[in-house]
Each structure stands twice: as C-alpha cells, then as structure tokens.
Residue, then its C-alpha position, 0 to 999 in steps of 0.5 A: m284688190r283689197d290689199d291695194v286698197a289697204v295700202i292706199e288707205a295706209a299711205r293716205q293716213a300716213v300723209q294725213r298724220l304728217a300734214d297734221l304734224v307739220a300744220p296742226p288742224r287747229l291752225g286751219r286749212s287756209f294756213r296750210w295753203l299759205l304754208a305750202s305757198s311759202w315753202v314752194t316759193n322759198l324753194g325758188d328763192g333758194i335756187t336763185l340764191a345760188a344761181g343769181p350770184l353765178l349769173v352776175a359772176s358770169q357777166t363781170r369780174s369786177p368786185l365793185i359791180v358784184a357788190m352793186a348787185a347785192f346793193a341793187l337788191r336791197l336798195p328798194w327796201l330803203l326806198f319803198g319799205l314804208y310805202a309798202g306797209v301803207v299799201a298792205d294796210r290799205l288794199n286787199r292783202r291776198a291780191i297784193v301777194i298774187v299780183t307781186g307774184l305774177a310781176r315776179l314771174a314776168i321779170l323771170m320770163l324776160l330774164v330767161s328770154s334775154i339769156l336764151t337769145h344771148r342778149v343778157d349783160i350786166a346792165v340787164v342783170l342789175a336792172a332785173l335785180f332792182v325790179f326784183g327788189v321792188i317787187e319783193t319789198f311790196g310782196d314780202t311786206t304784205s306776206t308777213t301780215l297774212l299769217p296773223m290774220l289766219v292764226d289765233k294769237p296763242d298759236l302764232g309761235i308754232a305757226n311762225s316756226r313752221a313758216l321759218t322751217g320752210v325758209i331753212v329747208w327749202n331756201h338754205l338747204a335744198g335750193p342753193p345746191v339745186g340752183a348751182a347744179l341747174f346753172a351748170a347744166g344751163m344758164a337759164l334753167p334755174f330761172v325757169s325752175e324758179s318761175v315754176c315755183v313762183l307760179a305754184g306759189v301764186l296758185l296756192i295763195s289763191r286758195v287762202r281765204l282771209p277773214a274780213r278786216i278793219g281797214p285804216g278808214q278813209h284814205g288820206r295822204v300816204r305820208d299821214d298813214i306812214s306817220e300814223g304807223w310810226r306814232w303807234l309804234w313809238q307810243h308802244a314802249a315794248i314794240r318800240t324797244l323791240a324795233i330798236t333791238i332788231f335794228t341795232f343788233n343787225v348793225t353788229f351782225g352785218a358788220a361781222w357777216s360782211v367779211l364772212v367769206l374772207y374770214a373763212r378763207e384767211r382766218l379759218g383756211m377754208g376754201a369755197l367748199g368750206f365756206g358752203l359748209i358754214t351756210t349748211a351748218m347754220a341751216v342745220g342749227g335752224l332745223l334743231g331750233s325748229v324741232s326744239y321751239g315748241w318745247l322751249e315755248r311751253h317751258l320757258p318764258l319768252g323773255v328768257i328765250m330772248r335774253g338767252g338768244l342775245i347772249i348766244e349772239t354776243l358770244t358767237h362774235l367773241a368765239l369767232a374772233l378768237t378761234r382759228w379752228p374750222w371745226f370749232a367755228l362750224t359748231v358755233f355756226v350751228i348754235f348760231g343757226a338755232h338761235a337765229f331761228i328761235w329769235g326770229t320766230t319769237s320776235t315775229s310772234v311777239r310783234q304780231r300778237a301786239v300789233p293791231a291788224q290795221f297796223q300790221g303792214r306799216v309796223g311790219s314795214v318798219y321792222l323789215t326796213g330796219v333789218v335791211g338798213g341795219i345790215v347795210i350800215g353794218s356792212v359798211l362799218g365792217g368793211l371799214v373796220a376790217s380794212a383798218w384793223g384786220i379780218t377779225a376786227p369786225f367780230w370784235f366790234a360786233f362782240a363789244g357792240s352787242a355786249v353793250l346793247l345787251g346790257v342796256l336792253w337786259r331789263s326791257l326784254l321781259n316786257i318786250a316778250h310779253a307786250d301782248e299780255h300787258a295789252r290783254a290785261g288792260v295795261p296801257a302800252t306806254a306804261i310798260r317799261 
C-alpha cells in the first residue's frame, strides 16, 4: 500500500514539475487556465485544418469554388476586424471569448446535423465558413487581449512563446493528421471532435480570473472609438512602424506562399505526401524556435532578434527561388518555421508591452486585419506574377520586395523592439525614430 502511495506521489510531483516547466508558477494560475484553453482549442482547429478542405473537396471539384472557401473564411476579418477591436475594448473580454466559443459550437452542431442527414452541400459549407470567420474575428481579436492582462510585462515573451507552442504542436502537428484520419472514418467525426475541443476550451476559459481594467470611458460612436485607436497607433512611431512592417512583409509572404502547393509539385517534384512534409518541416522549426526562445531573449536584444528574423525571411524566398532539391527546400522550411515562431512571439510581446490595456483590442485588431489583408493582397499578386512569369516568379518578387523593405526598416527595428522601454523611461512615443 505504501508503495502505491509513493508511486502516486512521484507521479504527482513529475506532473507538477512538467506544469511548472511549461507554465512557470510566477505566470499565475489564470494564465495556466488560459493556456490550457488555447491548447485544446488549437487541437480542434488543427483537426478542421485538414477536415475543412476535405469537406469542401467532397462537395465540388471547381478550383474557383475551392478558392472561394478560403476567401469566405478570411473576408470577415476585412469586414469586421476593426469593429471587433472596439467590442473587445468596450465589453467583458472573458465573456466575449465564452460567447463566441458557444456560437462556434452551435455552428459546428448544425454542420454535423446537415452531414448526418445528408443535407450538406457547397452552399451550406460556404455559409458555415463565413459565419465561422465572423465568430473567429471577434473571438480571436478578444483572445489576444487576455494574456497581457494576466502576465507582467517582463514575462510576456515566455508567456507568448508557450501560447504559440500550442499552435505549433496541436494546430500544425497533431491536429491535421487526426482530422484527416477522422474524416476518412466518417465525414462528421472531425467536426464532432472539434465540438468537444471547443466546449472544453470554453469550460477552461471560464476558470480564468481577469483583473479589473480601465475601460474606454463613456461609449460614443463606434467610428469614434476606431478613430481613437488608430490615432493612438499612428502617433506612436515605433508601434506604427511595426504595424507597417507586419503588413508589408505579409504581402511578400502571401505572394510566395500562394503558389506553394504548385511550387512543391512542379518545381520540387513532390507529391501530396511531400507537400505535407513542408507543413511538418515548418512545425518542427517552430518547436526548435520554442525551445530556443528563452535563451535568445536572455542573451540578445530584441531588435537584433527582429533584424535576424527578417534577414532569414528574405533569404528564404531567395533560396526557394533558386533550388530544385527537395531536401534543401525542407531544410529551408525548418529554418523558416523557427523564424516564424520567434518573430511572432517577439512582435506580439513588443506590441503588448507598449499598448495600454484600454487600447489592446483596437490596436490588436489593426494588426490582425493587416495580417489577413497583407496575405490576401499578396496572394492575388502571387497568382498574377506566377501566371505571367512562372512558378518561381512569386519567390523572386518576395525576395526583392523583402530586401527593399528590410533596407528601409533596418534602423527602425531597434526602436520598434524596445518601444516599451522608451515609454517607461519617459520618452514620448512620437520622439522615437
């Protein structure tokens, strides 16, 4: 009996040590609930990352309609992104995340019902994707404001790295193969599984306790609140430059990545399995970035990290434009995956440290809208460039554009990375150049 108690106690201590390693106690209990919710929700997202396109493909063979499915999911960000930021700054943020989670659950149940009753068709799928996009616009915009409310500014880097690790492990690595396997076993199964994950995420987020915050005061017109957020961002030179950087580099990224599936097949000679390896390679790189981020943040200035990351992104486009070797391309994708993780963690932490709590929703919505808008614009440009000059042309375009942007932004990156330090030192944001 004593041996059993000792084994149980040893197991408990091992689990506790693992929990402390993943989410150090100084980050707080509410952060752990938030992280758990994020991770389980990302597993559900990863499942439908594979099952969603398979469902669309099961209803149509039209490339145009397949493209419309992706557009239907992104369009709400462009239509409602800025409004979502106002809602996040006006209302109870935890309640918004819970309500949008329940709304997402309801849409999933309706979709499962239509599949089981054989009433699903492409119109139903496109409508569901659009409504999903609307829900995600409000839910994801608000979710980004929760972490900086729970974690002290010096710990934002490690906290964001843990959150992004969940995206890599559950959304990119574990979820898609599970989703594909479930879809093969039964068309409705992956969406039932995502429903379970969404419900679990809602229950976990309900355990989070947010501190009291200062709201935007008396509510006027939505347009005025949006304008106020824009004015704050535009008057803060470092954060303004960071927003422009993210938007413009997403244009070049979107141009290259818009033809990635054709590039893998025609340029590298990789089939469907090989294309799947690209996603795996970038996820592996993301895990390497996760493991190394704490060391990098302790030993290198954030501005140096950001400069190095944009150099890697620029050279990634060049390397992919030149190579025909699959093994070399996969190595490049691993390196790019590490950069994407480190850059995302750094830029998010920098923004969260610099932006006041009452503006987190509106400024965050500008960034998310810029990310989506940049990718949409880049995708259109990439398709046009590839049609005119061949499958590698978007990568040359991305390399040239990134190189020019990097040259223009090079001196500003140091100030961008340490905008919060200037603020704490009493330097006006508009004085940062």
